[in-house]
N, C-alpha and C positions, 0 to 999 in steps of 0.2 A: 849252106855255109853262112854263119853269122857275119854281120857287117861290123868290123872292129874299128874303133876310133877313140877320141879323147875329148875331154873338156878343155877347150883352148881359150886363151886370153883374147879379149877384144881391145886391148890397149892400142891406141892410135887409130881406132876405127873398127866398127863391127865387122866390116867386110874383110879385114885382115885375118880373121879367124880361119877363113877358108885356105889362105896361103899357108898359115901355120900348120893346119891339118895336112895339107899336101906335103909339107916338109917332113912329116913323120910317117907318111904313107897311110893315113887313116881313111876309113870308109864311112864313118859316122861322126857326128859333131854335136857337142853340147856347149852352150854358152850362157852367160848372163847377159840379158838385153840392156842392162844398166848397172851402175854401181850398186851391189847388193847390200851395201851398208848405209844407204840413204833412204829415208822414208818417201821423199818426194823428189826423185831425180829429174833431170831436164827431159823435156819431151823430145821424141825423135824428130830430127829435122828431115825434111823431104829428101834432101840429098843423101843423107845417111841411109834411108830406106831404099832409095834407088841404087846406091852403090852396093848395098848388101844383096839385093835381089839380083843385080847384074853379076856379082861375083858368084852367087849360088848357081846361076845358069851355066857356068863353066864346069859344074860338077853334077851333071844330070844323074838323078837317082839317089843322090846323097841325102840321107835323112838327118834333119836338124831338130834338136830339142833345146828348150831353154830350162834353166834351173831357177826356181823361185828364190826370192830373197830370204836369208836366214832371219831377218827381222820379223817377218810375218809369223804371227802365232794366232791362228784362227780358233785354237782350243782354249784360249785364255778366258777366265771368268771376269777379268778386269774390263769393264765396258769401254774405257778409253783406249786401251791397247787393242781390243777387238775391233773397234771402229777404225783405228789407224790401219790395222792389218787388212781389213776388208777393202779399204780404199787403196792401199798399196797393191793388193792382189788384183784388183780391178784394172789398175794401170798396167800391171804385168801382162794380164790377158790381152789387153788392147794393144800393147806393143807387139806381142806375138802375132796378133792378127795383121798388123801393119806390115810386119816382116815376112809373113807367110809361114810362120812356124806353127805346126799343128799339134805339138806336144809340150806341155809345161809341167815339169816335175816339182812336186810340193811335199815337204815334210808335214806330217800331221800336227806337229807342234807339241806344246807341253800343257798339261792340265793344271800345273802349279800347286797341286795338293788337294784339288777338289775330288779327285778320284777318276778312274778310267771311264766309267759309264757317263759321268757328267761331262768329262773332257770330250768324249766322242760326240755327245749331244751338242756341245758348244761348237766343236769343229765343223760338224755337218751343217749347223745353222749358218755359221759364217761363210763356209764354202758355197752353200747354195745362194746366199745373199750376193756374193761376189759374181757367181755365174749368171745370176738374174740381172745384175746391173751392167755387166760388161758387154760392150759391143764387140763380141768375139765368139768364134766357133772353135777356138783352140781346146783340145782335150787336156784334162788334168790327170796326171799320173801320180798316184799316191805312193810315196817312197817308204819302204819298210825301214825301220830304225833299229839301233843297237839296244835300246831300252835303258839308256842312261837317265838317272834322276826320275822326273815325272813325265818323260817324253812318251808320246803315244805312238803306236804303229810297230811295236817290236814283235807282236804276236800275230799269227795268221788270223786269229779270231777278231782282233781289233781292226785289221784291214777289212775283213769281210763285213764287219758291222758298219764301217764307214760307207762301203759300196752299197750295202743294202738299205741304209737309212737315208741316203741322199735322194732328193727328188730329181737329181740330174745324173743318176747312176749310169745311163747310157753314154754320158760324156766323160766317164771316169775309167781309168785303167790303173795298172800297177807298174812302178819302176822298181825292179828288184836289185838291191845292192848286196854284193856277196860278203863284204866285210860286216855289214850290219846284220845280215842273215846269220852268219857264224857267231858273232858276238852275242846275238840274242838267244843262242842255244841250239841252232839248227845246223847239224853237221853235214858236210858234203865231201869230206876228204876221201872216202872210199866209195866204190860203186854202190854198195849196199846202203850206206848212210845217205848218199845222194838220192837214191831211189825212194827211201823212206821219207826224206824231207819233201821231195817233190810230190809224192803221193799224198802226203798230208796237206800240202798247199793246194793241190788239186781238189781234195775233199772239202777243205774249208773255204777256199776262195775260187778256185778254177784256174788252171794254168793258162787258159786262153785270155785271161785278164792281164797277163804280163805282156807289156808292149815295148819295154825298154829295159836295159840292164846297165848297172854300174859295176865294173870289174875292179875289185880292190882286194888285195890280201889283207890279213889282219895281224897286227903286232901282238894282240892279246889272244888268250886261249878261248876255246868255244865256251859260250855261256858267260863270258866275263862281263857283258853288258857295257863294255867300254869301246867307244868308236875311235879307233886309231888305224888309219890306212897304212898299208905297206906295199912295196913293189911286188909284182906278181912272182910267186915262188919264194919270196924272202920272208914270208910271215907264217902264221900257224896253219893256214889253209893248205898251202903247198901246191905244187903243180898238178897233182892228180885231181884235186878238187875242181880246178879250172878245166882240166881235160874232160871230166864228167859233164860239166855244163856245156862246154863248147860243142861237144859231139852229141848232144841231145837233139834228135831230129825235130822235136816240137818247136825248137827255137832257131831253126836253120835260117829263117828269114828275119830274125830280130836284130836290131841294132844294139851294140854293146860299147860303152865308152869307159875309158879309164878316168879315175879320179885319184890316181896315185901321185906321190910327191913330184913337184915340177923342178926343172932347172932352166935357166935362161936359154941354153943351147938346144933345148928340147930332146936331149939325148935320152933322158929317162923315158919319155914317151916312145921313142924309137925302139929302145931296148925292150920295154914291156910289150909293145905290139909284136915285135919279132918273136918273143917267147910265146905269146898267145897263138900266133899263127903256126908256130911249130907244134902246137898241141892238137891242131886240127887233123882229123883222120881223112885221108884223101878218098 
């Protein structure tokens, strides 16, 4: 049975994410380790690290992932932006190491018009440079994307190329986002469509490389290449698509977190998690 959870806010302190997750009944957690809109955020204080690790000990077996900053673009051909992105990602890797977080989710970034092949080359070079520089053993999970604009990672072939070309392939895995998958043109709404999509992923990448999931419905139709998340069952994927994924025995031990729209009372997370739990076959 998959471990269902959510991306929770760390407002007021990193350690409070565990309390918020408990309030919604989650079993897996994703956070930002710092403000993801700052290039050089404040360093973690010792007390922050101790509080986070102490709070985590109250939830034995809970898997925690971090999501990389949206500012980071390791696929950029702009040397200045690439240099800043490498530096920022090194800091993210090292914060994860301090906190004991073993998985860091990263978007492949945008090639900005240079083309997919060159974009992948830039991304791999930047990623490998960051992994070489960082004092961290945290794994990097490449997240599939919807394919908007010049973004990389919408096709299974692009993800496979990244994994194959990196000199640190053994430290890389995949985070599969259902909204992005659907928007990129991979249907999962029926049993047959789901099986075709996963068979193709297995052929191109290998399902064993999927280590984490983002569960989001899509407001846009299949193949739209538009990244717009919706509540579970309220978008174009629908409940059956999530039923197919949740009951796939290959992912029974994987953690899956929501990135659906939030509200201050956390009721959206509670409702989405209840719906997902109801799709699990006993």
